[in-house]
C-alpha positions in Angstrom: 60.2 -154.7 9.9 57.2 -155.7 12.1 58.6 -154.1 15.2 58.2 -150.5 13.9 56.5 -148.1 16.3 53.1 -147.1 14.9 52.3 -143.6 13.8 51.2 -141.9 17.1 48.2 -139.9 15.8 44.8 -140.6 14.2 45.4 -140.7 10.4 41.9 -141.5 9.2 41.6 -138.2 7.4 44.7 -138.9 5.3 43.7 -142.4 4.0 43.3 -141.3 0.4 41.8 -143.3 -2.5 43.5 -143.0 -5.9 41.3 -140.2 -7.1 41.8 -138.1 -3.9 45.6 -138.9 -4.0 45.9 -137.6 -7.5 43.8 -134.5 -6.8 46.0 -133.6 -3.8 49.3 -134.7 -5.3 50.7 -131.3 -6.4 50.2 -129.9 -2.9 51.4 -132.9 -1.1 54.6 -133.0 -3.2 55.2 -129.3 -3.6 58.3 -129.8 -1.4 60.0 -132.7 -3.2 58.6 -132.2 -6.8 58.0 -135.9 -7.0 56.1 -136.7 -10.3 52.7 -138.5 -10.3 53.5 -142.2 -10.4 52.4 -144.2 -13.4 52.6 -147.5 -11.6 49.6 -148.4 -9.4 51.9 -150.2 -6.8 53.9 -147.0 -6.4 50.8 -145.0 -5.9 49.7 -147.5 -3.2 53.1 -147.0 -1.5 52.6 -143.2 -1.5 49.1 -143.6 -0.2 50.4 -145.6 2.7 53.1 -142.9 3.3 50.6 -140.0 3.4 48.4 -142.0 5.9 51.3 -142.6 8.3 51.6 -146.2 7.4 55.3 -145.9 7.1 56.3 -149.6 7.4 53.8 -150.6 4.7 55.0 -147.8 2.5 58.6 -149.0 2.8 57.6 -152.6 2.1 55.6 -151.7 -1.0 58.2 -149.3 -2.3 61.0 -151.8 -1.9 58.9 -154.6 -3.4 58.1 -152.4 -6.4 61.6 -150.9 -6.9 62.2 -148.2 -9.4 60.0 -145.2 -8.7 58.8 -146.9 -5.6 62.2 -146.4 -3.9 61.5 -142.7 -3.4 58.4 -143.6 -1.3 60.4 -146.2 0.6 63.3 -143.8 1.3 61.0 -141.0 2.5 58.8 -143.2 4.6 61.8 -144.8 6.4 63.5 -141.4 7.0 60.3 -139.8 8.3 59.7 -142.7 10.6 63.3 -142.8 11.9 63.5 -139.0 12.5 60.1 -138.4 14.1 58.6 -141.7 15.3 61.3 -144.2 16.2 62.1 -143.9 20.0 65.3 -145.9 20.1 68.4 -143.9 19.0 70.4 -146.9 17.9 67.5 -148.2 15.8 67.0 -144.7 14.3 70.6 -144.5 13.2 70.4 -148.0 11.7 67.3 -147.0 9.7 69.0 -143.8 8.4 72.1 -145.7 7.4 69.9 -148.3 5.5 68.4 -145.4 3.5 71.8 -143.9 2.8 73.0 -147.2 1.5 70.0 -147.8 -0.7 70.0 -144.2 -2.0 73.7 -144.4 -2.8 73.2 -147.5 -4.8 70.2 -146.0 -6.6 72.3 -142.9 -7.4 75.1 -144.9 -8.8 72.6 -146.7 -11.1 70.6 -143.6 -11.9 72.8 -140.5 -11.4 70.2 -138.2 -13.1 67.6 -139.1 -10.5 67.2 -136.1 -8.1 65.4 -138.1 -5.4 68.3 -140.5 -5.0 70.6 -137.6 -4.3 68.2 -136.0 -2.0 67.4 -139.0 0.2 71.1 -139.8 0.5 71.6 -136.3 1.7 68.7 -136.4 4.2 69.7 -139.8 5.6 73.4 -138.8 6.0 72.5 -135.4 7.3 70.2 -136.6 10.0 72.8 -139.3 10.9 75.4 -136.6 11.2 73.2 -134.6 13.6 72.9 -137.6 15.8 76.7 -138.3 16.0 77.6 -134.6 16.2 78.1 -132.2 13.3 81.8 -131.6 14.2 82.5 -135.4 14.1 80.6 -135.7 10.8 82.6 -132.9 9.2 85.8 -134.5 10.3 84.7 -137.8 8.7 83.8 -136.1 5.4 80.1 -136.7 5.8 79.3 -133.0 5.6 80.8 -132.7 2.2 78.8 -135.7 1.0 75.6 -134.1 2.2 76.4 -130.7 0.7 77.3 -132.3 -2.7 74.2 -134.5 -2.8 71.9 -131.5 -2.0 73.6 -129.4 -4.7 73.2 -132.2 -7.2 69.5 -132.5 -6.3 69.0 -128.8 -7.0 70.9 -129.0 -10.2 68.8 -131.9 -11.4 65.5 -130.5 -10.1 65.6 -126.7 -9.6 62.1 -126.7 -8.1 63.0 -129.1 -5.3 62.0 -126.8 -2.4 62.9 -129.3 0.3 66.5 -129.5 -1.0 66.9 -125.7 -0.8 65.6 -125.8 2.8 67.9 -128.7 3.7 70.9 -126.9 2.2 70.1 -123.8 4.2 69.8 -125.9 7.3 73.1 -127.5 6.5 75.0 -124.2 6.1 73.4 -122.8 9.2 74.4 -125.8 11.3 77.9 -125.8 10.0 78.3 -122.2 10.9 76.7 -122.7 14.4 78.8 -125.8 15.2 82.1 -125.1 13.5 82.2 -121.3 13.6 82.0 -118.8 10.8 85.7 -118.9 9.8 85.9 -122.7 9.5 82.5 -122.8 8.0 83.6 -120.4 5.3 86.3 -122.9 4.3 83.5 -125.5 3.9 81.6 -123.1 1.6 79.0 -122.1 4.2 78.1 -118.5 4.8 75.3 -116.8 6.6 74.2 -115.1 3.3 74.1 -118.4 1.5 72.1 -120.1 4.2 69.5 -117.3 4.2 69.3 -117.4 0.4 68.6 -121.1 0.5 65.8 -120.8 3.0 64.2 -117.9 1.1 64.3 -119.9 -2.2 62.8 -123.0 -0.6 60.0 -121.0 0.9 59.4 -119.1 -2.3 59.0 -122.4 -4.1 56.8 -123.9 -1.4 55.2 -121.1 0.6 53.0 -123.4 2.6 55.8 -125.6 3.8 55.5 -126.5 7.5 59.0 -128.0 7.6 60.4 -125.0 5.8 59.2 -122.7 8.6 60.6 -125.0 11.3 64.0 -125.3 9.6 64.1 -121.5 8.9 63.3 -120.7 12.5 66.0 -123.0 13.7 68.4 -121.6 11.2 67.7 -118.0 12.2 68.5 -118.8 15.8 71.8 -120.6 14.9 72.8 -117.7 12.5 71.6 -114.7 14.4 70.9 -115.7 18.0 68.5 -113.6 20.1 68.4 -110.8 17.5 66.1 -113.0 15.4 64.4 -114.9 18.2 61.0 -113.1 17.8 61.0 -113.9 14.1 61.8 -117.5 14.8 59.0 -117.8 17.3 56.6 -116.3 14.7 57.7 -118.9 12.2 57.1 -121.7 14.8 53.6 -120.3 15.5 52.8 -120.3 11.8 54.0 -123.9 11.5 52.1 -124.9 14.6 48.9 -123.4 13.3 49.0 -125.1 9.9 46.3 -127.6 9.0 48.3 -130.8 8.1 47.5 -132.4 4.8 49.1 -135.7 5.6 50.8 -137.7 8.4 54.2 -136.2 7.8 52.9 -132.6 8.1 51.1 -133.7 11.3 54.5 -134.7 12.7 56.0 -131.4 11.6 53.2 -129.5 13.3 53.9 -131.4 16.5 57.6 -130.4 16.3 56.6 -126.7 16.0 54.3 -127.0 19.0 56.9 -128.6 21.1 59.4 -125.9 20.2 57.0 -123.2 21.4 56.6 -124.9 24.7 60.4 -124.9 25.5 
């Protein structure tokens, strides 16, 4: 795990002591509805995550186990998606999370975070190998089912709604509306998921990015101006942690294309 690429930005401002972490917890976790950890080691794992010390967060989370696994799953996924430069390594990291989250879900089927990180890891893996191929392999149905389970278990999980909206939008874009309908994906449902996610977490940087991408996939040039406005809002956000800093960078890069 020592060969991980370091977080590429200055993260000094996001190195939080326990008091500051607790004070900011509700805002930092408005997307995933993660409860305040009772275990000090788990809190340390999350502090590392928010500071962009993803490798350390994974190590601490795995060592602690239990509630620490959510921090490990999230840190490894964020690192793989936004920081890891090697595509093969990225896929390996995502599959590791999927395997861990699947095992955790089997042991704790009522744990929303296990379902969610299984969905994220598999979903990002599917995007890398091609959505059409993933659908043919049944990966799409697993992602959809895991996100729906997350929402059923934790109705305030804003990120799960956003991810489900992105899932439906991408299926429609890649498979076509008719085939997508057979998979249970419709334009109306995708837009509803985005709207619900942003209602639950109005300040979400990721929500704006995914919604912008979804609008373009669903509506094309008709909604391009609206999508660009969402990217501008995301790019102008003041990030509260390392993850949001990475999301802001994605929005800025999208505006430069």
